[in-house]
Predicted model as a PDB file, atoms N, CA, C, CB and O in Angstrom, pLDDT in the B-factor column:
MODEL        1                                                                  
ATOM      1  N   MET A   1      12.613  33.067  -6.143  1.00 79.00           N  
ATOM      2  CA  MET A   1      12.729  33.749  -4.942  1.00 79.00           C  
ATOM      3  C   MET A   1      10.784  34.695  -4.778  1.00 79.00           C  
ATOM      4  CB  MET A   1      14.443  34.997  -5.185  1.00 79.00           C  
ATOM      5  O   MET A   1      10.086  34.473  -3.788  1.00 79.00           O  
ATOM      6  N   GLY A   2      10.387  35.486  -5.738  1.00 85.00           N  
ATOM      7  CA  GLY A   2       9.717  35.665  -5.303  1.00 85.00           C  
ATOM      8  C   GLY A   2       8.257  35.368  -4.684  1.00 85.00           C  
ATOM      9  O   GLY A   2       7.449  36.213  -4.297  1.00 85.00           O  
ATOM     10  N   ARG A   3       8.099  33.816  -4.682  1.00 87.00           N  
ATOM     11  CA  ARG A   3       7.731  33.361  -4.288  1.00 87.00           C  
ATOM     12  C   ARG A   3       7.628  33.174  -2.681  1.00 87.00           C  
ATOM     13  CB  ARG A   3       7.960  32.882  -4.945  1.00 87.00           C  
ATOM     14  O   ARG A   3       6.765  33.386  -1.829  1.00 87.00           O  
ATOM     15  N   SER A   4       9.058  32.625  -2.707  1.00 94.00           N  
ATOM     16  CA  SER A   4       8.286  32.287  -1.568  1.00 94.00           C  
ATOM     17  C   SER A   4       8.150  33.103   0.075  1.00 94.00           C  
ATOM     18  CB  SER A   4       8.787  31.004  -1.416  1.00 94.00           C  
ATOM     19  O   SER A   4       8.046  34.322  -0.069  1.00 94.00           O  
ATOM     20  N   ARG A   5       8.134  32.627   1.637  1.00 96.00           N  
ATOM     21  CA  ARG A   5       7.561  32.650   2.639  1.00 96.00           C  
ATOM     22  C   ARG A   5       8.323  31.922   3.624  1.00 96.00           C  
ATOM     23  CB  ARG A   5       6.385  32.284   2.443  1.00 96.00           C  
ATOM     24  O   ARG A   5       8.954  30.867   3.701  1.00 96.00           O  
ATOM     25  N   PRO A   6       7.909  33.227   4.583  1.00 97.00           N  
ATOM     26  CA  PRO A   6       9.409  32.741   5.824  1.00 97.00           C  
ATOM     27  C   PRO A   6       8.189  31.283   6.039  1.00 97.00           C  
ATOM     28  CB  PRO A   6       9.926  34.322   8.032  1.00 97.00           C  
ATOM     29  O   PRO A   6       7.349  30.810   5.274  1.00 97.00           O  
ATOM     30  N   ILE A   7       8.485  31.038   7.017  1.00 97.00           N  
ATOM     31  CA  ILE A   7       8.100  29.162   7.159  1.00 97.00           C  
ATOM     32  C   ILE A   7       7.194  29.263   8.053  1.00 97.00           C  
ATOM     33  CB  ILE A   7       9.357  27.917   7.771  1.00 97.00           C  
ATOM     34  O   ILE A   7       6.114  28.672   8.049  1.00 97.00           O  
ATOM     35  N   ASP A   8       7.952  30.694   9.583  1.00 96.00           N  
ATOM     36  CA  ASP A   8       7.079  30.957  10.864  1.00 96.00           C  
ATOM     37  C   ASP A   8       5.631  31.962   9.808  1.00 96.00           C  
ATOM     38  CB  ASP A   8       8.279  32.180  12.452  1.00 96.00           C  
ATOM     39  O   ASP A   8       4.593  32.432  10.273  1.00 96.00           O  
ATOM     40  N   GLN A   9       5.884  31.982   9.041  1.00 97.00           N  
ATOM     41  CA  GLN A   9       4.402  32.641   9.348  1.00 97.00           C  
ATOM     42  C   GLN A   9       3.528  31.298   8.460  1.00 97.00           C  
ATOM     43  CB  GLN A   9       4.133  34.665   8.507  1.00 97.00           C  
ATOM     44  O   GLN A   9       2.696  30.766   9.195  1.00 97.00           O  
ATOM     45  N   LEU A  10       3.562  30.966   7.678  1.00 97.00           N  
ATOM     46  CA  LEU A  10       3.247  30.152   7.163  1.00 97.00           C  
ATOM     47  C   LEU A  10       2.649  29.198   7.888  1.00 97.00           C  
ATOM     48  CB  LEU A  10       4.021  29.893   6.587  1.00 97.00           C  
ATOM     49  O   LEU A  10       1.448  29.005   7.702  1.00 97.00           O  
ATOM     50  N   LEU A  11       3.394  28.390   8.889  1.00 97.00           N  
ATOM     51  CA  LEU A  11       2.974  28.681  10.132  1.00 97.00           C  
ATOM     52  C   LEU A  11       2.128  29.305  11.190  1.00 97.00           C  
ATOM     53  CB  LEU A  11       3.466  28.863  10.275  1.00 97.00           C  
ATOM     54  O   LEU A  11       1.871  28.697  12.229  1.00 97.00           O  
ATOM     55  N   ASP A  12       1.900  29.932  11.063  1.00 97.00           N  
ATOM     56  CA  ASP A  12       0.762  31.135  11.355  1.00 97.00           C  
ATOM     57  C   ASP A  12       0.064  30.911  10.685  1.00 97.00           C  
ATOM     58  CB  ASP A  12       0.925  32.503  11.246  1.00 97.00           C  
ATOM     59  O   ASP A  12      -0.337  29.751  10.784  1.00 97.00           O  
ATOM     60  N   ASP A  13      -0.323  31.416  10.017  1.00 97.00           N  
ATOM     61  CA  ASP A  13      -0.913  31.003   8.509  1.00 97.00           C  
ATOM     62  C   ASP A  13      -2.956  30.129   9.208  1.00 97.00           C  
ATOM     63  CB  ASP A  13       0.791  29.205   7.466  1.00 97.00           C  
ATOM     64  O   ASP A  13      -2.954  29.267  10.086  1.00 97.00           O  
ATOM     65  N   SER A  14      -3.732  30.419   8.840  1.00 96.00           N  
ATOM     66  CA  SER A  14      -4.621  28.964   9.519  1.00 96.00           C  
ATOM     67  C   SER A  14      -5.050  28.608   8.085  1.00 96.00           C  
ATOM     68  CB  SER A  14      -6.250  29.242  10.859  1.00 96.00           C  
ATOM     69  O   SER A  14      -5.906  27.728   8.174  1.00 96.00           O  
ATOM     70  N   ALA A  15      -4.707  29.064   6.239  1.00 97.00           N  
ATOM     71  CA  ALA A  15      -5.163  28.403   6.236  1.00 97.00           C  
ATOM     72  C   ALA A  15      -3.155  27.840   4.823  1.00 97.00           C  
ATOM     73  CB  ALA A  15      -7.050  28.711   6.075  1.00 97.00           C  
ATOM     74  O   ALA A  15      -2.580  27.961   3.741  1.00 97.00           O  
ATOM     75  N   THR A  16      -3.160  27.351   6.003  1.00 97.00           N  
ATOM     76  CA  THR A  16      -1.825  26.412   5.488  1.00 97.00           C  
ATOM     77  C   THR A  16      -2.410  24.791   5.504  1.00 97.00           C  
ATOM     78  CB  THR A  16      -0.255  26.591   6.767  1.00 97.00           C  
ATOM     79  O   THR A  16      -3.269  24.302   6.237  1.00 97.00           O  
ATOM     80  N   PRO A  17      -2.031  24.492   4.988  1.00 96.00           N  
ATOM     81  CA  PRO A  17      -2.604  23.347   4.388  1.00 96.00           C  
ATOM     82  C   PRO A  17      -1.753  21.771   5.328  1.00 96.00           C  
ATOM     83  CB  PRO A  17      -2.210  23.534   2.446  1.00 96.00           C  
ATOM     84  O   PRO A  17      -0.856  21.106   4.812  1.00 96.00           O  
ATOM     85  N   ASP A  18      -2.481  21.440   7.064  1.00 97.00           N  
ATOM     86  CA  ASP A  18      -2.092  20.844   7.341  1.00 97.00           C  
ATOM     87  C   ASP A  18      -0.561  19.694   6.980  1.00 97.00           C  
ATOM     88  CB  ASP A  18      -3.011  20.798   7.421  1.00 97.00           C  
ATOM     89  O   ASP A  18       0.493  19.259   7.444  1.00 97.00           O  
ATOM     90  N   ARG A  19      -0.998  19.691   6.419  1.00 96.00           N  
ATOM     91  CA  ARG A  19      -0.507  18.245   4.798  1.00 96.00           C  
ATOM     92  C   ARG A  19       2.121  19.299   5.176  1.00 96.00           C  
ATOM     93  CB  ARG A  19      -2.327  19.444   1.156  1.00 96.00           C  
ATOM     94  O   ARG A  19       3.289  19.077   5.495  1.00 96.00           O  
ATOM     95  N   LEU A  20       1.283  20.105   4.806  1.00 96.00           N  
ATOM     96  CA  LEU A  20       2.358  21.531   4.779  1.00 96.00           C  
ATOM     97  C   LEU A  20       2.945  22.348   6.348  1.00 96.00           C  
ATOM     98  CB  LEU A  20       1.334  22.891   3.891  1.00 96.00           C  
ATOM     99  O   LEU A  20       3.943  22.831   6.883  1.00 96.00           O  
ATOM    100  N   ARG A  21       1.673  22.098   6.524  1.00 97.00           N  
ATOM    101  CA  ARG A  21       2.392  22.878   7.857  1.00 97.00           C  
ATOM    102  C   ARG A  21       3.209  21.523   8.925  1.00 97.00           C  
ATOM    103  CB  ARG A  21       0.821  23.866   8.976  1.00 97.00           C  
ATOM    104  O   ARG A  21       4.130  21.847   9.676  1.00 97.00           O  
ATOM    105  N   GLN A  22       2.875  20.508   8.872  1.00 98.00           N  
ATOM    106  CA  GLN A  22       2.902  18.926   8.801  1.00 98.00           C  
ATOM    107  C   GLN A  22       5.191  19.486   8.507  1.00 98.00           C  
ATOM    108  CB  GLN A  22       1.386  17.815   6.800  1.00 98.00           C  
ATOM    109  O   GLN A  22       6.186  19.619   9.220  1.00 98.00           O  
ATOM    110  N   ARG A  23       4.855  19.587   7.159  1.00 96.00           N  
ATOM    111  CA  ARG A  23       6.810  19.657   6.904  1.00 96.00           C  
ATOM    112  C   ARG A  23       7.307  20.590   6.975  1.00 96.00           C  
ATOM    113  CB  ARG A  23       7.510  19.348   5.678  1.00 96.00           C  
ATOM    114  O   ARG A  23       8.476  20.902   6.748  1.00 96.00           O  
ATOM    115  N   LEU A  24       6.669  21.012   7.223  1.00 97.00           N  
ATOM    116  CA  LEU A  24       6.940  22.793   7.489  1.00 97.00           C  
ATOM    117  C   LEU A  24       8.232  23.244   9.348  1.00 97.00           C  
ATOM    118  CB  LEU A  24       4.536  23.653   7.905  1.00 97.00           C  
ATOM    119  O   LEU A  24       9.186  23.890   9.781  1.00 97.00           O  
ATOM    120  N   GLN A  25       6.938  22.044   9.731  1.00 98.00           N  
ATOM    121  CA  GLN A  25       6.967  22.462  11.061  1.00 98.00           C  
ATOM    122  C   GLN A  25       8.441  21.211  11.502  1.00 98.00           C  
ATOM    123  CB  GLN A  25       5.109  22.242  11.958  1.00 98.00           C  
ATOM    124  O   GLN A  25       9.141  21.288  12.511  1.00 98.00           O  
ATOM    125  N   ARG A  26       8.524  20.431  10.683  1.00 98.00           N  
ATOM    126  CA  ARG A  26       9.646  18.814  10.879  1.00 98.00           C  
ATOM    127  C   ARG A  26      10.214  20.085  10.291  1.00 98.00           C  
ATOM    128  CB  ARG A  26       9.568  16.759   9.943  1.00 98.00           C  
ATOM    129  O   ARG A  26       9.539  21.063  10.613  1.00 98.00           O  
ATOM    130  N   VAL A  27      11.031  20.305   9.688  1.00 97.00           N  
ATOM    131  CA  VAL A  27      12.217  21.611   8.289  1.00 97.00           C  
ATOM    132  C   VAL A  27      12.560  22.071   9.656  1.00 97.00           C  
ATOM    133  CB  VAL A  27      11.291  23.327   6.697  1.00 97.00           C  
ATOM    134  O   VAL A  27      13.714  21.719   9.900  1.00 97.00           O  
ATOM    135  N   SER A  28      11.745  23.055  11.169  1.00 97.00           N  
ATOM    136  CA  SER A  28      11.777  24.281  11.656  1.00 97.00           C  
ATOM    137  C   SER A  28      13.093  23.078  13.143  1.00 97.00           C  
ATOM    138  CB  SER A  28       9.681  25.283  12.092  1.00 97.00           C  
ATOM    139  O   SER A  28      14.269  22.822  13.402  1.00 97.00           O  
ATOM    140  N   GLU A  29      12.018  22.869  13.482  1.00 97.00           N  
ATOM    141  CA  GLU A  29      13.119  21.092  14.781  1.00 97.00           C  
ATOM    142  C   GLU A  29      14.323  20.763  13.355  1.00 97.00           C  
ATOM    143  CB  GLU A  29      11.369  18.433  15.254  1.00 97.00           C  
ATOM    144  O   GLU A  29      15.000  21.518  14.054  1.00 97.00           O  
ATOM    145  N   MET A  30      15.176  20.407  12.146  1.00 97.00           N  
ATOM    146  CA  MET A  30      15.827  19.428  11.951  1.00 97.00           C  
ATOM    147  C   MET A  30      16.239  21.360  11.769  1.00 97.00           C  
ATOM    148  CB  MET A  30      15.650  17.805  10.970  1.00 97.00           C  
ATOM    149  O   MET A  30      15.726  21.260  10.655  1.00 97.00           O  
ATOM    150  N   ARG A  31      16.498  22.293  11.819  1.00 97.00           N  
ATOM    151  CA  ARG A  31      17.413  23.304  11.848  1.00 97.00           C  
ATOM    152  C   ARG A  31      17.849  23.489  13.154  1.00 97.00           C  
ATOM    153  CB  ARG A  31      16.931  24.467  11.317  1.00 97.00           C  
ATOM    154  O   ARG A  31      19.021  23.694  13.469  1.00 97.00           O  
ATOM    155  N   ALA A  32      16.301  23.371  14.398  1.00 97.00           N  
ATOM    156  CA  ALA A  32      17.327  23.473  15.273  1.00 97.00           C  
ATOM    157  C   ALA A  32      17.882  22.281  15.739  1.00 97.00           C  
ATOM    158  CB  ALA A  32      16.975  24.171  16.263  1.00 97.00           C  
ATOM    159  O   ALA A  32      18.047  22.786  16.849  1.00 97.00           O  
ATOM    160  N   PHE A  33      18.208  21.436  15.850  1.00 97.00           N  
ATOM    161  CA  PHE A  33      18.163  19.801  15.726  1.00 97.00           C  
ATOM    162  C   PHE A  33      20.447  20.472  15.188  1.00 97.00           C  
ATOM    163  CB  PHE A  33      16.342  18.688  13.787  1.00 97.00           C  
ATOM    164  O   PHE A  33      21.540  20.075  15.592  1.00 97.00           O  
ATOM    165  N   ALA A  34      20.163  21.185  14.522  1.00 97.00           N  
ATOM    166  CA  ALA A  34      21.796  21.401  13.077  1.00 97.00           C  
ATOM    167  C   ALA A  34      22.111  21.615  14.211  1.00 97.00           C  
ATOM    168  CB  ALA A  34      22.230  22.753  11.478  1.00 97.00           C  
ATOM    169  O   ALA A  34      22.632  20.847  15.019  1.00 97.00           O  
ATOM    170  N   SER A  35      21.628  23.309  14.388  1.00 96.00           N  
ATOM    171  CA  SER A  35      22.184  24.895  15.288  1.00 96.00           C  
ATOM    172  C   SER A  35      23.123  24.620  16.765  1.00 96.00           C  
ATOM    173  CB  SER A  35      20.481  25.931  15.958  1.00 96.00           C  
ATOM    174  O   SER A  35      24.250  24.786  17.231  1.00 96.00           O  
ATOM    175  N   GLU A  36      21.895  24.129  17.069  1.00 97.00           N  
ATOM    176  CA  GLU A  36      21.960  22.445  18.736  1.00 97.00           C  
ATOM    177  C   GLU A  36      22.716  22.443  19.218  1.00 97.00           C  
ATOM    178  CB  GLU A  36      22.059  20.773  18.681  1.00 97.00           C  
ATOM    179  O   GLU A  36      23.546  23.076  19.871  1.00 97.00           O  
ATOM    180  N   GLN A  37      22.180  20.979  18.591  1.00 97.00           N  
ATOM    181  CA  GLN A  37      23.322  19.481  19.398  1.00 97.00           C  
ATOM    182  C   GLN A  37      24.511  19.910  18.405  1.00 97.00           C  
ATOM    183  CB  GLN A  37      22.663  17.177  19.070  1.00 97.00           C  
ATOM    184  O   GLN A  37      25.594  20.103  18.958  1.00 97.00           O  
ATOM    185  N   LEU A  38      24.424  20.178  16.263  1.00 97.00           N  
ATOM    186  CA  LEU A  38      25.661  19.683  16.091  1.00 97.00           C  
ATOM    187  C   LEU A  38      26.608  21.552  16.116  1.00 97.00           C  
ATOM    188  CB  LEU A  38      25.671  18.504  14.359  1.00 97.00           C  
ATOM    189  O   LEU A  38      27.837  21.478  16.116  1.00 97.00           O  
ATOM    190  N   LYS A  39      26.198  22.513  16.127  1.00 96.00           N  
ATOM    191  CA  LYS A  39      26.479  23.975  16.394  1.00 96.00           C  
ATOM    192  C   LYS A  39      26.507  24.178  15.256  1.00 96.00           C  
ATOM    193  CB  LYS A  39      27.624  24.505  17.151  1.00 96.00           C  
ATOM    194  O   LYS A  39      27.620  24.703  15.274  1.00 96.00           O  
ATOM    195  N   LEU A  40      26.250  24.214  14.314  1.00 96.00           N  
ATOM    196  CA  LEU A  40      25.971  24.594  13.049  1.00 96.00           C  
ATOM    197  C   LEU A  40      26.323  25.768  12.626  1.00 96.00           C  
ATOM    198  CB  LEU A  40      24.850  24.504  12.829  1.00 96.00           C  
ATOM    199  O   LEU A  40      27.458  26.054  13.007  1.00 96.00           O  
ATOM    200  N   PRO A  41      25.571  26.970  11.680  1.00 95.00           N  
ATOM    201  CA  PRO A  41      26.018  27.512  11.838  1.00 95.00           C  
ATOM    202  C   PRO A  41      23.859  28.721  12.185  1.00 95.00           C  
ATOM    203  CB  PRO A  41      27.440  27.456  10.744  1.00 95.00           C  
ATOM    204  O   PRO A  41      22.926  28.470  11.422  1.00 95.00           O  
ATOM    205  N   ASP A  42      23.755  29.360  12.888  1.00 95.00           N  
ATOM    206  CA  ASP A  42      22.083  29.717  13.414  1.00 95.00           C  
ATOM    207  C   ASP A  42      21.918  31.186  11.630  1.00 95.00           C  
ATOM    208  CB  ASP A  42      22.042  30.914  16.074  1.00 95.00           C  
ATOM    209  O   ASP A  42      21.734  32.401  11.695  1.00 95.00           O  
ATOM    210  N   ASN A  43      22.049  30.513  10.669  1.00 95.00           N  
ATOM    211  CA  ASN A  43      21.624  31.583  10.422  1.00 95.00           C  
ATOM    212  C   ASN A  43      20.600  31.746   8.844  1.00 95.00           C  
ATOM    213  CB  ASN A  43      22.897  32.348  10.537  1.00 95.00           C  
ATOM    214  O   ASN A  43      19.989  30.700   8.627  1.00 95.00           O  
ATOM    215  N   ALA A  44      20.445  32.422   8.191  1.00 93.00           N  
ATOM    216  CA  ALA A  44      19.109  32.768   7.342  1.00 93.00           C  
ATOM    217  C   ALA A  44      18.454  30.836   6.765  1.00 93.00           C  
ATOM    218  CB  ALA A  44      19.779  34.135   5.535  1.00 93.00           C  
ATOM    219  O   ALA A  44      17.341  30.439   7.109  1.00 93.00           O  
ATOM    220  N   SER A  45      19.565  29.832   5.779  1.00 93.00           N  
ATOM    221  CA  SER A  45      19.188  29.122   4.937  1.00 93.00           C  
ATOM    222  C   SER A  45      17.672  28.045   5.490  1.00 93.00           C  
ATOM    223  CB  SER A  45      20.552  28.436   4.550  1.00 93.00           C  
ATOM    224  O   SER A  45      17.328  28.231   6.658  1.00 93.00           O  
ATOM    225  N   TYR A  46      17.039  27.240   4.858  1.00 93.00           N  
ATOM    226  CA  TYR A  46      15.818  26.889   5.602  1.00 93.00           C  
ATOM    227  C   TYR A  46      14.446  28.160   6.251  1.00 93.00           C  
ATOM    228  CB  TYR A  46      16.550  26.135   6.859  1.00 93.00           C  
ATOM    229  O   TYR A  46      13.268  28.050   6.589  1.00 93.00           O  
ATOM    230  N   ARG A  47      15.086  28.891   6.190  1.00 96.00           N  
ATOM    231  CA  ARG A  47      13.669  29.229   6.972  1.00 96.00           C  
ATOM    232  C   ARG A  47      12.592  30.265   5.796  1.00 96.00           C  
ATOM    233  CB  ARG A  47      14.150  30.323   8.695  1.00 96.00           C  
ATOM    234  O   ARG A  47      11.908  31.226   6.149  1.00 96.00           O  
ATOM    235  N   SER A  48      12.694  29.814   4.630  1.00 96.00           N  
ATOM    236  CA  SER A  48      11.181  30.591   3.812  1.00 96.00           C  
ATOM    237  C   SER A  48      11.316  28.799   2.608  1.00 96.00           C  
ATOM    238  CB  SER A  48      11.649  33.127   2.479  1.00 96.00           C  
ATOM    239  O   SER A  48      12.055  27.833   2.418  1.00 96.00           O  
ATOM    240  N   TYR A  49       9.861  29.473   2.096  1.00 96.00           N  
ATOM    241  CA  TYR A  49       9.472  28.224   1.566  1.00 96.00           C  
ATOM    242  C   TYR A  49       8.739  28.818   0.157  1.00 96.00           C  
ATOM    243  CB  TYR A  49       8.439  27.287   2.695  1.00 96.00           C  
ATOM    244  O   TYR A  49       8.168  29.903   0.269  1.00 96.00           O  
ATOM    245  N   ALA A  50       8.734  28.179  -1.105  1.00 95.00           N  
ATOM    246  CA  ALA A  50       7.562  28.676  -1.956  1.00 95.00           C  
ATOM    247  C   ALA A  50       7.452  27.185  -3.089  1.00 95.00           C  
ATOM    248  CB  ALA A  50       8.024  30.484  -2.877  1.00 95.00           C  
ATOM    249  O   ALA A  50       8.213  26.437  -3.701  1.00 95.00           O  
ATOM    250  N   ASP A  51       5.860  27.399  -2.842  1.00 93.00           N  
ATOM    251  CA  ASP A  51       5.348  26.249  -3.150  1.00 93.00           C  
ATOM    252  C   ASP A  51       5.653  25.794  -5.190  1.00 93.00           C  
ATOM    253  CB  ASP A  51       3.607  26.504  -2.562  1.00 93.00           C  
ATOM    254  O   ASP A  51       4.857  24.874  -5.380  1.00 93.00           O  
ATOM    255  N   LEU A  52       6.068  25.948  -5.943  1.00 92.00           N  
ATOM    256  CA  LEU A  52       6.400  26.315  -6.829  1.00 92.00           C  
ATOM    257  C   LEU A  52       5.578  24.849  -7.630  1.00 92.00           C  
ATOM    258  CB  LEU A  52       7.960  26.737  -6.792  1.00 92.00           C  
ATOM    259  O   LEU A  52       6.370  23.911  -7.714  1.00 92.00           O  
ATOM    260  N   GLU A  53       4.411  24.588  -8.104  1.00 91.00           N  
ATOM    261  CA  GLU A  53       3.762  23.632  -8.177  1.00 91.00           C  
ATOM    262  C   GLU A  53       4.794  22.824  -8.767  1.00 91.00           C  
ATOM    263  CB  GLU A  53       2.542  23.793  -8.781  1.00 91.00           C  
ATOM    264  O   GLU A  53       4.354  21.911  -9.467  1.00 91.00           O  
ATOM    265  N   ARG A  54       5.564  22.874  -8.713  1.00 92.00           N  
ATOM    266  CA  ARG A  54       5.015  21.551  -9.114  1.00 92.00           C  
ATOM    267  C   ARG A  54       6.539  20.050  -8.940  1.00 92.00           C  
ATOM    268  CB  ARG A  54       4.364  21.911 -11.089  1.00 92.00           C  
ATOM    269  O   ARG A  54       7.450  20.722  -9.422  1.00 92.00           O  
ATOM    270  N   ASP A  55       6.869  19.374  -8.771  1.00 89.00           N  
ATOM    271  CA  ASP A  55       7.468  17.577  -8.338  1.00 89.00           C  
ATOM    272  C   ASP A  55       8.504  18.803  -8.060  1.00 89.00           C  
ATOM    273  CB  ASP A  55       7.848  15.729  -9.755  1.00 89.00           C  
ATOM    274  O   ASP A  55       8.125  19.844  -7.523  1.00 89.00           O  
ATOM    275  N   ALA A  56       9.829  18.585  -8.471  1.00 90.00           N  
ATOM    276  CA  ALA A  56      10.561  18.424  -8.302  1.00 90.00           C  
ATOM    277  C   ALA A  56      11.388  20.639  -8.257  1.00 90.00           C  
ATOM    278  CB  ALA A  56      10.752  17.072  -9.254  1.00 90.00           C  
ATOM    279  O   ALA A  56      11.112  21.666  -8.878  1.00 90.00           O  
ATOM    280  N   VAL A  57      12.145  20.357  -7.425  1.00 88.00           N  
ATOM    281  CA  VAL A  57      13.086  21.570  -8.062  1.00 88.00           C  
ATOM    282  C   VAL A  57      13.810  21.968  -9.329  1.00 88.00           C  
ATOM    283  CB  VAL A  57      13.977  21.618  -7.446  1.00 88.00           C  
ATOM    284  O   VAL A  57      13.782  22.972 -10.042  1.00 88.00           O  
ATOM    285  N   VAL A  58      14.887  20.092  -9.371  1.00 93.00           N  
ATOM    286  CA  VAL A  58      15.236  20.319 -10.057  1.00 93.00           C  
ATOM    287  C   VAL A  58      15.452  19.297 -10.896  1.00 93.00           C  
ATOM    288  CB  VAL A  58      15.838  20.916  -9.757  1.00 93.00           C  
ATOM    289  O   VAL A  58      14.918  18.354 -10.311  1.00 93.00           O  
ATOM    290  N   TRP A  59      16.133  18.676 -12.426  1.00 92.00           N  
ATOM    291  CA  TRP A  59      16.074  17.550 -12.395  1.00 92.00           C  
ATOM    292  C   TRP A  59      17.400  17.423 -13.205  1.00 92.00           C  
ATOM    293  CB  TRP A  59      14.790  16.983 -12.813  1.00 92.00           C  
ATOM    294  O   TRP A  59      17.734  18.138 -14.150  1.00 92.00           O  
ATOM    295  N   SER A  60      18.666  15.530 -12.220  1.00 92.00           N  
ATOM    296  CA  SER A  60      19.466  15.789 -13.426  1.00 92.00           C  
ATOM    297  C   SER A  60      19.580  15.151 -14.445  1.00 92.00           C  
ATOM    298  CB  SER A  60      20.461  15.887 -13.245  1.00 92.00           C  
ATOM    299  O   SER A  60      19.286  13.978 -14.215  1.00 92.00           O  
ATOM    300  N   VAL A  61      19.735  15.243 -15.012  1.00 88.00           N  
ATOM    301  CA  VAL A  61      19.802  13.593 -16.500  1.00 88.00           C  
ATOM    302  C   VAL A  61      21.459  13.055 -16.389  1.00 88.00           C  
ATOM    303  CB  VAL A  61      19.518  14.387 -18.976  1.00 88.00           C  
ATOM    304  O   VAL A  61      22.222  13.877 -15.883  1.00 88.00           O  
ATOM    305  N   VAL A  62      22.021  11.812 -16.802  1.00 79.00           N  
ATOM    306  CA  VAL A  62      22.806  11.622 -17.249  1.00 79.00           C  
ATOM    307  C   VAL A  62      22.535  10.590 -18.646  1.00 79.00           C  
ATOM    308  CB  VAL A  62      23.513  11.362 -16.245  1.00 79.00           C  
ATOM    309  O   VAL A  62      21.756   9.671 -18.901  1.00 79.00           O  
ATOM    310  N   ALA A  63      23.808  11.411 -19.485  1.00 77.00           N  
ATOM    311  CA  ALA A  63      23.184  10.067 -20.386  1.00 77.00           C  
ATOM    312  C   ALA A  63      25.070   9.245 -20.522  1.00 77.00           C  
ATOM    313  CB  ALA A  63      22.135  10.788 -22.600  1.00 77.00           C  
ATOM    314  O   ALA A  63      26.124   9.880 -20.562  1.00 77.00           O  
ATOM    315  N   THR A  64      24.928   7.965 -20.556  1.00 76.00           N  
ATOM    316  CA  THR A  64      25.781   6.369 -20.776  1.00 76.00           C  
ATOM    317  C   THR A  64      25.391   5.682 -21.652  1.00 76.00           C  
ATOM    318  CB  THR A  64      25.749   5.349 -19.723  1.00 76.00           C  
ATOM    319  O   THR A  64      24.184   5.700 -21.890  1.00 76.00           O  
ATOM    320  N   PRO A  65      26.286   4.825 -22.450  1.00 76.00           N  
ATOM    321  CA  PRO A  65      26.219   3.919 -24.006  1.00 76.00           C  
ATOM    322  C   PRO A  65      25.064   3.195 -22.643  1.00 76.00           C  
ATOM    323  CB  PRO A  65      28.182   2.696 -25.045  1.00 76.00           C  
ATOM    324  O   PRO A  65      24.908   3.258 -21.424  1.00 76.00           O  
ATOM    325  N   GLU A  66      24.623   2.696 -23.550  1.00 81.00           N  
ATOM    326  CA  GLU A  66      23.228   0.604 -23.387  1.00 81.00           C  
ATOM    327  C   GLU A  66      24.275   0.794 -22.819  1.00 81.00           C  
ATOM    328  CB  GLU A  66      22.580  -1.248 -24.722  1.00 81.00           C  
ATOM    329  O   GLU A  66      25.440   1.191 -22.853  1.00 81.00           O  
ATOM    330  N   PHE A  67      23.144   0.213 -22.072  1.00 84.00           N  
ATOM    331  CA  PHE A  67      23.849  -1.248 -20.701  1.00 84.00           C  
ATOM    332  C   PHE A  67      25.189  -0.854 -20.045  1.00 84.00           C  
ATOM    333  CB  PHE A  67      24.398  -3.091 -21.579  1.00 84.00           C  
ATOM    334  O   PHE A  67      25.753  -1.839 -19.569  1.00 84.00           O  
ATOM    335  N   SER A  68      25.700   0.031 -19.922  1.00 79.00           N  
ATOM    336  CA  SER A  68      26.881   0.648 -18.810  1.00 79.00           C  
ATOM    337  C   SER A  68      26.492   1.094 -18.074  1.00 79.00           C  
ATOM    338  CB  SER A  68      27.786   1.516 -19.024  1.00 79.00           C  
ATOM    339  O   SER A  68      25.334   1.494 -17.956  1.00 79.00           O  
ATOM    340  N   MET A  69      27.954   1.203 -16.852  1.00 76.00           N  
ATOM    341  CA  MET A  69      26.682   1.668 -15.768  1.00 76.00           C  
ATOM    342  C   MET A  69      28.177   2.434 -15.355  1.00 76.00           C  
ATOM    343  CB  MET A  69      25.523   0.267 -14.401  1.00 76.00           C  
ATOM    344  O   MET A  69      28.780   2.534 -14.287  1.00 76.00           O  
ATOM    345  N   GLY A  70      28.512   3.011 -17.009  1.00 69.00           N  
ATOM    346  CA  GLY A  70      29.443   4.686 -16.765  1.00 69.00           C  
ATOM    347  C   GLY A  70      29.555   5.155 -16.841  1.00 69.00           C  
ATOM    348  O   GLY A  70      30.715   5.092 -16.434  1.00 69.00           O  
ATOM    349  N   PRO A  71      29.348   6.841 -17.319  1.00 66.00           N  
ATOM    350  CA  PRO A  71      28.855   7.764 -17.312  1.00 66.00           C  
ATOM    351  C   PRO A  71      29.671   8.166 -19.300  1.00 66.00           C  
ATOM    352  CB  PRO A  71      29.206   8.639 -15.679  1.00 66.00           C  
ATOM    353  O   PRO A  71      30.805   8.113 -19.776  1.00 66.00           O  
ATOM    354  N   PHE A  72      28.672   8.430 -19.692  1.00 60.00           N  
ATOM    355  CA  PHE A  72      29.209   8.976 -21.130  1.00 60.00           C  
ATOM    356  C   PHE A  72      29.736  10.345 -21.254  1.00 60.00           C  
ATOM    357  CB  PHE A  72      28.123   8.949 -22.139  1.00 60.00           C  
ATOM    358  O   PHE A  72      29.339  11.206 -20.470  1.00 60.00           O  
ATOM    359  N   PHE A  73      30.810  10.689 -22.400  1.00 63.00           N  
ATOM    360  CA  PHE A  73      31.826  11.893 -22.180  1.00 63.00           C  
ATOM    361  C   PHE A  73      32.059  11.048 -23.268  1.00 63.00           C  
ATOM    362  CB  PHE A  73      32.932  12.360 -20.804  1.00 63.00           C  
ATOM    363  O   PHE A  73      33.019  11.249 -24.012  1.00 63.00           O  
TER     364      PHE A  73                                                      
ENDMDL                                                                          
END                                                                             
């Protein structure tokens, strides 16, 4: 949370890389669609961005017996 910045601020910042700017713009468009068309709450969700300097926010690890398609308990 300490690294997060408002998306609007990043869109206005000339130092924001173009690829990131395009993605953040798309996020803003999706939020607008969700609140205007789908009538979802227009709250603080998805209004900030943090560069975590890694590929994923979380990793999901699942264990199964060898050659099994079911979970191991």
